[in-house]
C-alpha positions in Angstrom: -89.5 -20.2 39.7 -88.5 -19.8 43.0 -90.2 -22.2 45.6 -93.1 -20.5 46.6 -96.0 -22.2 48.6 -98.8 -22.9 47.0 -102.4 -22.2 47.9 -104.3 -24.8 49.4 -107.0 -24.5 46.9 -104.0 -24.4 43.8 -102.8 -27.7 45.6 -105.7 -29.3 45.3 -106.3 -28.0 41.8 -103.2 -29.5 41.0 -104.0 -32.9 42.3 -107.4 -33.0 40.4 -105.4 -32.3 37.2 -102.6 -35.0 37.8 -105.8 -37.5 38.3 -107.5 -36.4 35.3 -104.4 -36.4 32.8 -103.7 -40.1 33.9 -107.3 -41.2 33.3 -107.1 -39.1 29.8 -104.0 -39.7 28.2 -102.5 -42.9 30.5 -105.0 -45.9 30.1 -102.4 -48.3 31.8 -101.5 -45.6 34.4 -105.2 -45.5 35.5 -105.1 -49.2 35.6 -102.2 -49.0 37.8 -103.5 -46.2 39.9 -107.0 -48.3 40.5 -104.7 -51.4 41.8 -102.5 -48.9 44.2 -106.0 -47.6 45.8 -107.2 -51.2 46.0 -104.1 -52.2 47.8 -104.2 -49.4 50.0 -107.8 -49.9 50.7 -107.4 -53.5 51.2 -104.5 -53.3 53.8 -106.2 -50.3 55.7 -109.3 -52.2 55.9 -108.0 -56.0 56.2 -109.6 -56.5 59.8 -113.1 -55.8 58.6 -112.5 -57.3 54.8 -110.9 -60.7 56.4 -113.2 -63.4 57.1 -111.2 -65.2 59.5 -108.2 -64.4 61.7 -105.1 -63.4 60.5 -103.7 -67.2 61.8 -106.8 -68.6 62.8 -106.1 -72.3 61.7 -108.2 -75.4 61.6 -106.6 -78.8 61.6 -109.8 -80.3 60.4 -109.2 -78.8 56.7 -105.4 -78.8 56.1 -105.1 -78.1 52.4 -108.8 -77.8 51.7 -109.9 -77.0 48.3 -111.7 -73.3 47.8 -114.9 -73.8 48.5 -118.2 -71.7 49.8 -116.4 -71.2 53.8 -112.8 -70.9 52.5 -113.2 -69.3 49.0 -109.5 -69.3 48.2 -109.0 -73.2 50.3 -106.5 -73.1 53.2 -103.1 -74.0 53.7 -101.5 -77.1 55.6 -102.1 -75.5 58.6 -105.7 -75.0 57.9 -105.6 -71.3 57.6 -107.7 -69.4 55.2 -105.8 -68.6 52.0 -107.9 -65.3 51.3 -107.5 -64.0 54.7 -103.3 -64.3 54.8 -103.2 -62.6 51.4 -105.5 -60.0 52.6 -103.5 -59.6 55.5 -100.1 -59.8 53.5 -101.4 -56.6 51.3 -101.2 -54.7 54.8 -97.8 -56.0 55.1 -97.2 -54.6 51.5 -98.5 -51.2 52.3 -97.0 -50.7 55.4 -93.3 -51.9 54.0 -94.0 -50.4 50.8 -95.0 -46.5 51.8 -92.7 -46.4 55.0 -89.7 -47.8 52.9 -90.5 -45.8 49.8 -90.7 -42.7 52.3 -87.6 -43.0 54.2 -85.4 -43.9 50.9 -87.1 -40.4 49.4 -86.0 -38.3 52.2 -82.1 -40.1 52.4 -82.2 -39.2 48.4 -83.6 -36.0 49.6 -80.8 -35.2 52.1 -78.2 -36.7 50.0 -79.1 -34.9 46.7 -79.7 -31.4 48.1 -76.5 -31.3 50.2 -74.2 -33.1 47.8 -75.8 -31.0 44.6 -75.6 -27.9 46.1 -72.5 -27.6 47.7 -70.5 -29.6 45.3 -66.6 -29.9 45.1 -64.9 -32.1 46.8 -67.7 -33.1 49.2 -69.4 -33.9 45.9 -66.7 -36.0 44.9 -66.2 -38.0 47.9 -70.0 -38.4 48.2 -70.8 -39.7 44.7 -67.8 -42.2 45.1 -69.1 -43.9 47.9 -72.7 -43.9 46.1 -70.6 -45.7 43.5 -69.1 -48.2 45.6 -72.7 -49.1 47.1 -74.6 -49.0 43.6 -71.5 -52.0 42.6 -72.5 -54.3 45.6 -75.1 -57.0 44.6 -78.5 -55.9 46.1 -79.9 -58.9 47.6 -76.8 -60.3 48.8 -75.9 -57.3 51.0 -79.5 -56.9 52.1 -79.7 -61.1 53.0 -76.1 -59.9 55.0 -77.7 -57.2 56.8 -81.1 -58.4 58.0 -79.3 -61.4 59.5 -77.0 -59.5 61.3 -79.9 -57.1 62.6 -82.6 -59.4 62.9 -85.6 -60.3 60.8 -88.7 -58.5 61.6 -91.3 -55.2 60.0 -88.8 -52.4 61.4 -85.1 -53.7 60.4 -86.5 -54.8 56.5 -88.4 -50.7 56.0 -85.0 -49.3 57.8 -82.5 -51.4 55.6 -84.5 -51.0 52.3 -85.1 -47.4 52.5 -81.5 -46.9 53.3 -80.5 -48.8 50.3 -83.3 -47.3 48.2 -82.4 -43.9 49.3 -78.6 -43.9 48.6 -79.1 -45.1 44.9 -82.0 -42.7 44.2 -79.8 -39.6 45.5 -78.2 -39.4 42.3 -81.5 -38.6 40.6 -81.9 -35.8 43.3 -78.6 -34.6 43.1 -78.8 -33.9 39.3 -82.0 -31.7 39.6 -80.4 -30.1 42.5 -77.2 -29.3 40.2 -79.4 -28.4 37.1 -81.9 -25.9 39.6 -79.0 -24.3 41.0 -77.7 -22.7 38.4 -80.9 -20.6 37.7 -80.8 -16.6 38.2 -83.2 -16.6 41.3 -80.8 -19.0 43.2 -77.7 -17.1 42.2 -79.2 -13.8 43.3 -80.9 -15.6 46.7 -76.8 -16.8 47.6 -75.4 -13.0 46.5 -77.4 -11.4 49.1 -76.4 -13.3 51.8 -78.9 -15.8 52.0 -78.1 -19.0 54.2 -77.5 -22.6 52.7 -80.2 -23.8 55.0 -82.8 -21.4 53.4 -81.9 -21.2 49.8 -81.8 -25.2 49.8 -85.1 -25.5 51.5 -86.7 -21.9 50.1 -85.4 -22.0 46.6 -84.1 -25.4 45.7 -86.1 -28.2 47.5 -89.6 -27.0 46.3 -88.3 -27.2 42.6 -86.9 -30.6 43.0 -90.1 -32.1 44.5 -91.4 -33.4 41.3 -88.7 -36.0 40.8 -88.8 -37.1 44.5 -92.6 -37.6 43.9 -91.5 -39.7 40.9 -88.8 -41.2 42.6 -91.5 -42.4 45.6 -93.7 -43.8 43.5 -91.0 -45.8 41.5 -90.0 -47.1 45.0 -92.7 -48.4 46.1 -93.2 -51.4 44.0 -89.3 -52.5 43.9 -89.5 -52.4 48.0 -92.5 -54.4 48.3 -90.9 -56.9 45.5 -87.4 -56.5 47.6 -89.4 -57.5 51.1 -91.2 -60.6 49.3 -88.2 -61.7 47.9 -86.1 -61.5 51.4 -89.3 -63.1 53.2 -89.4 -65.9 50.3 -85.7 -66.7 51.4 -86.8 -66.6 55.0 -84.9 -63.0 55.7 -88.2 -60.7 55.8 -90.9 -60.5 57.8 -91.1 -63.2 60.0 -94.1 -65.1 61.6 -97.2 -64.6 63.0 -97.1 -61.6 60.5 -98.2 -63.2 56.6 -96.2 -61.9 53.7 -96.8 -62.4 50.2 -93.1 -63.7 49.8 -93.1 -66.3 52.8 -96.6 -67.7 51.5 -94.9 -68.5 48.3 -91.9 -70.4 50.7 -91.5 -72.9 53.2 -94.0 -75.7 53.2 -96.0 -74.4 50.4 -93.3 -75.7 48.3 -94.1 -79.2 49.1 -98.2 -78.9 48.3 -97.8 -76.9 45.5 -98.7 -79.6 43.1 -100.9 -81.0 45.5 -102.8 -77.8 46.4 -101.7 -75.1 44.1 -104.4 -72.5 45.4 -101.6 -72.1 48.3 -98.8 -70.6 46.0 -101.3 -69.2 43.0 -103.5 -66.4 44.9 -100.2 -64.7 46.8 -98.1 -64.9 43.9 -100.6 -63.6 41.5 -101.3 -60.6 44.4 -98.0 -59.9 44.3 -97.5 -59.5 40.5 -100.5 -57.9 40.1 -99.7 -55.3 42.5 -95.7 -54.8 41.5 -97.4 -54.3 37.8 -100.1 -51.7 39.2 -97.8 -50.0 41.1 -95.2 -49.5 38.2 -97.9 -48.8 35.8 -98.9 -45.9 37.9 -95.2 -44.7 38.8 -94.7 -44.5 35.1 -97.7 -42.4 34.2 -96.8 -40.1 37.2 -93.1 -40.0 35.5 -94.6 -39.1 32.2 -96.8 -36.3 33.6 -94.7 -34.8 36.0 -91.2 -34.7 34.4 -91.0 -31.5 32.0 -88.3 -33.3 29.7 -91.2 -36.3 28.8 -93.6 -33.4 27.8 -92.0 -31.5 25.8 -90.5 -29.0 28.0 -94.0 -27.1 28.3 -94.7 -28.4 32.1 -98.0 -29.4 33.6 -99.7 -26.6 32.1 -99.2 -27.8 28.4 -102.7 -27.8 27.7 -103.4 -24.5 29.3 -100.7 -23.0 26.8 -102.3 -24.6 23.8 -105.4 -23.8 24.5 -104.3 -20.0 25.0 -102.4 -20.0 21.7 -105.5 -21.0 20.2 -107.2 -18.1 21.6 -104.9 -15.7 20.7 -104.5 -16.7 17.1 -108.2 -16.7 16.8 -108.4 -12.8 18.0 -110.3 -13.6 21.1 
């Protein structure tokens, strides 16, 4: 099927069907979708939900235990842990969504061109991808961040580019499979330009693996950002990051005031678990190879077959 755009109503119906199938068929995926939605809401509404300012200190209550005024306690500077966990969710949302979106765009760019052109260009491109994938991820990221300097924008760019190069293999495989279809061959035979064939016929048919790649990249980038921040190469103060909250002086007081590392660690683990479960469920539903090859309309095909057998 060529890449013909769907009407607005059909797109809306496809989204509703997607989430309905997750609820019916993937209970863990449903839990993951709820956690992902909560992460987005908390990140977007951090200014409203946080009881105190992001870096508001109260030196009269350092390392205070959880209480009515500070539900999750305070850190060594008297800052409210709940507030910083909430603002840390905003950091994770920004870095996760922006980094995963950039990674998916880069994967699409490399995968589309490499898979469609093939030949020597594809061979050289894939050897460069192999060389990149052979390097130790964390060490390479630390070196690049040390060179560029810490901060949210360098983190997004570096993680997005790194994830995009690795993920291009998935898009390339989908492009190679799609370009062998008759309608793509026909479009090329009648003199269709390369850009038109790529954008009009191939791109719409590789969007499903691209969406899967996007959902699976979000937790990976959130975890990578937390790892870099834990090591001091990630998000810099005054912005709170869950990884940074687990390192530094918090490690010195973790046995005296365990809540300073317990809550950001629990938030990070829950979000990575939830987004991973949602990504896995999306992959199972969107990938035809994991659904017996009958596509997203499998239930409709079964119902239609039953009607034919019953003579209705």
